N, C-alpha and C positions, 0 to 999 in steps of 0.2 A: 503494503500500498505504499502511498508515495499521499500527502497533502498540497493541493496547491492553493496557494491564500492569495485574498487583491483584499490590500488594505488604499480604500478610498476617502479622500477630505470632498465633501461637498459643500458646495456654496449655500448662507443659509435660503437663499431668494428661490430655490428652487427643491428645496430641500425632501416637501414635500413632494412634488410627483415626480422625484427624480427613488421612493423609499419605493414607493405606488409601483413604480415604473421595474426595481429591483428587487420585489417581492416572487415577480412575475421575469424575468430572468433567470434566477434563481433556479424554478423550475420548472427552467426552458434548459439546464444546465444538466438540470438531473435528470436530463429526455437523453442526453450523449453519453453511448456507449461507455462503461467505464466508472462515470463520478453514480454513486451512492448513496451521498452523505451532504449535506450543506451545515454548517451552522453559522451566522451568526450575530457578533459582536459590535456594541461599542463599545470607545475608547474615549478616551478622553487626552487631550494636549500636554496639559501638563503635566502626565503621570510620566508622559512621553521628555520632560524637560522641554518642551516648551510652549513660548507665550497663550496664554486661554485665547480662543478664539470664538464668533461665531459660527461659523463651519463647523459640518456634521464631522466625528473621522467615524470608521466604520474596513473592520474585514470583517474580510466574510472566506470564511477556510470549507474547498471540497477536497472528499475524500473520492481517491482515485484508488482503482484497485492496482493497474502499474503503471509504472512509467511508459509499457508501448502504451494505452492504453490513452497515455497524456500526453505523450508523443501525436497520435492517432488525430486527439483534439486542433492540439495545436497548429495544424498541416493543415485540417479539413474544415474550423467550427471557429476558431480564436476569431478570423479577421473577422466574416461573420458578428459573430457572441461583440467583440469588441465596437465594432462596427454601428450599431443601433446604441452602443448609447453616446458615441460622439456625434450619432444625426443628430440626432430628440435633444442633446444637450450644452453640444459644445466645450468649450473651454468652462462650464460650471461645477466641475471638477476636474478633480487628479486621482491616476490611478497606480501602483507601485504592482507589482507583481515577486511571490516567490516560492522557490517548491521548497517544503519539507519533504525530507528520510527519516519515517522511526526511530529509532537506536534503542536495543534492546543495554536494558544496563547488566542481564546479564553478559553481555559481551565487552564490557568494558576493564581492564586491566586490576588490577590488585591492587 
């Protein structure tokens, strides 16, 4: 399993519309082969050492069965899925992404 994480900063002016769109977007992401669970978190920029902000900070984590499934998403679906948000909201949000690979604590040398 891998975790595909999307970190968002959404302008206060569009946050309501963006939130409604994101709920549908997550459901659509979960229809992509290999994606089987999503978690949506709110973040406080001050907890990350940033200044207070009127923007909304979210993290969405998608669990994906394999790295091959995630690579297929990048090849076949990512441009369309990302493009939809840009087409609707332009520069009203910022997104960064990362891939997390779970580690076993049992594999850690003593």
